[in-house]
Residue, then its C-alpha position, 0 to 999 in steps of 0.5 A: m528598501n529598495p524593491g529590486f533589493e528586496a526581491i533579490a533577498r526574498r528569493a535569497f532567502l527562499s533559495r537557502s530555505a529550500g536547502g534547509l529543507g533538502a539537507l533536513a529530508l536527507a538527514h531525516l531518512a539516513g537519522g531515522a527521525r521524525g516529523l520532517a514538516s514543521n506541520a508533522p506529527m511530533s513525538g508524544q503527540l500521538r501514541p503509535k500502535a504499528r511501526a510498518v505497514i504491508s500493504l497486498f494490493q489487489h488491482g482490478g476490484p475484488s469482486q466482495m460479495d462472491l468473497f467477503d459480503y454474502k448476499p442470499a438475495l443474489n442467488k434468490w434472484s439470479g437470472k432476473p431483472y435486478p429488483g432494487g432500483d437503478l444501478e450505476v453501470h460502467f458498461d452499461k450496453q453489456a448489462g444484465n440480471v441479477l448474477g448469483a454467487p456460486y460459492e458457498f460461504h462458512r462461517r469462519g473463527k470464534c468470531g462467526m466472520e462469513l467468508s466465502e469457500l475460495l478463502p480457507h487460509t483467510g479464514s483461518i486468520a478471521d480472528d485476527i483481522t477486521l473485514v470492512k465491508s461498508m467500503m466506498t469510494e469516488s470514482v467508477d475508473h480504474e485508473s482515478a480510483l487507484r489514484i484515490i486509494h494510493t493518493g486520495r485524490f483521483l489526480a495524477g502527480l501526487p504522494t501516495l500513502g507509503s510516501w506520506v507514511l515515510y515523510g512523517l515516520g522517516s526511516e529505520n535501516e539506512n542501508l535499505p529502502a524505507y519504502v519498497v514496492l515489490s513487483d509482480p515478474g509478470g509486469l507492471p500493475v494499471d497506472g505503473e508507477r504511480n502507484w508509488s510516487s512520491g508526487f510533489l513530496p521530494a523524491i526520497y519519498q518515493g517507492t524503490p521497486f525490487r524485481s525478482g530475480n538475481s538482480p532486484v535493483f538496477n545496477l547494484k550488483t557489484p561487477e564479477r570481476m571486481t574484489a571487495a577490496s577494489r569496490s571499497n576503495q572505489l566507493e571511499l573514493l567517490r564519497e569524498m569527492n562527493r563530500h568535496h562538490a557538496g561543500r561547494y555546492p550546500e543550497n543545491t538540493e538535488l545535488s545533495a539528494r542525488i549523492a545521498n542516493y549513491e550514499t545508499a545504494a553503496r550500503m544496500q549492495s549488502a543489505v538488500p542480497e541479504a534480505l531477499d535471501l531465503s535461504g535461512e528460512s526454516a522448511a516449515t516457514k517456506k511451507l507455510y506461505g506455499l513455496d512448495h506449490p507451483d500456485t502460491e510459490e511467486y506470490g508466497r515467496r513475496c510476502l515472505i520478503a515482506r516480513r523479511l524487510v518490516e523485520r529489517g526496519v523498512r517503514f512500507v512495503q507495497l505487493f503489486l500483481s500485474g495489470q489489473p487481474w480482479d477485473t473480472h468483467d468476465k468469466n467471474a466465477e472461474r477467474l476468482r478461484g484461480l486469483c484466490a488460489k495464488t493469493d489466498r494461502p500466502s496473504a494468511a501466512l503473512v499474518k500467522d508469521l508475523k504474530s508468531r514473531g511478535l510482529l504483527d502487534s507493530t506491522v499493520v497488513l492491509w488487503t484491498g483493491e480501488f472498488g467492488r463489483l455489481p450485483i448484475s452480470q455483465g455480458k454472460d458471467g462477468r461482473d462490472h464496476n462498482r465505486h459504491a461498496f467494496s471490502l478490505w481487511a487489515a490485522g495488526g497494528g491495533f485494528r479490531a481483531g476478529h471485527v465486521h465492520g458496516a453493512t450493505d444493501e441487500f444485493g451487496y450494491k451499496s454501503v448503507q451502514d457504517v460507512v468507511s470512505v476511503h479517507d476515513f481509512h487512510a485517516t485512520l490508518l496513519q492515528q495508528l501509526g501514530m500520526d494526525h492526518r490533519m498535521v501531516t502536511f506539506p506545501n504545494e501549490g499555495r497552501a498546506m496539503s495532506l494525504t485526506d485533505a479533510d477540510v475538503t474530504g471531511a475526512r474522519v478517524v473511525p473508532a469502531l475498526l480500532a481495538 
């Protein structure tokens, strides 16, 4: 074969293949199909326990020993030099002595889970959650640690967990985005939109931010002077024009994606306001989430909206906080009190509400930050970053209810028993959604890449976390 002709034929084949992948992707989202890539999990390969995830992400690194990991040695040694050997200290010039945990811990639930007095509402769901006290990650820097827990790697530009979930499972409601971000009205979290980026996956798999207020999605609201009939006629004309244009360029995947996004936006004009409208919720439900109190009203509203979204078939919902409020480099005890007052009641309410509606079995609620804190003081009354130990909890979706997993050392500095890496947790979560983490892959830079990249990270499912 002529080498020039062979090169042209190869480019044509790749072009057609790319177009086919784009078309499959759009059909996948519109029709709720599963398993986009050739390596994605096929129906029946793993039996899913859950169909949706709500991630309550706590930017900054919550202090595990003040909230979840009771350590009497901290108060015994408070104000004295740390006796446990060398510590990996981020801000070494501000390193101090052991810093006690000022809040009392109480055993909660039938399981006897020890939790801080700052978390009374989380204590009320102790028998519904899996508390992992032996988490560890690979970075002590916020941005890279955020990328690890969201994408599995510290490098920027990779797909987030939500994007992988959507890629593997598809959508269940063509009128709503399958991956929704409920952003903080106070502003973006640290690392901004990278927290919900689709990376090298097609852009249709990225998170869609919903804002607070009367216009949750940019450019979605119909102009006030336009009647419903006029808008309907306008959209029908646009659909006809788009179909004609797309027919002329069947291999242009970017064009197909834009058209699909516009059509989704048109359907969202009625679906989004309905999903975000809380007027039909009972007074008891609103009170459960704390909508009757200024400390909890804003976060509670977003938690309630998250429940409404998964109720309507949204696959992945994430709540973020502005900046990195859990980054308690000073006034650790004081700031924790305020943060728990804001998030504790709504977080527990979400689990209770899902359970009462029969949705908790099919929905994973995840509460986590990117890393933990050190047992010594930073300056007078703060805590520095710690990658060697942090705590998270998960509820529903087949996770083991009323279970405490793993342990740290005497001071809560390092995970030492039944250690769980971020990659392990990702693998376990994907399994609960019916996906084998080793098989959900996408070609990038000449090889098949995945969320866990198990050949490099050694990621494994942790059966002890599961019912």
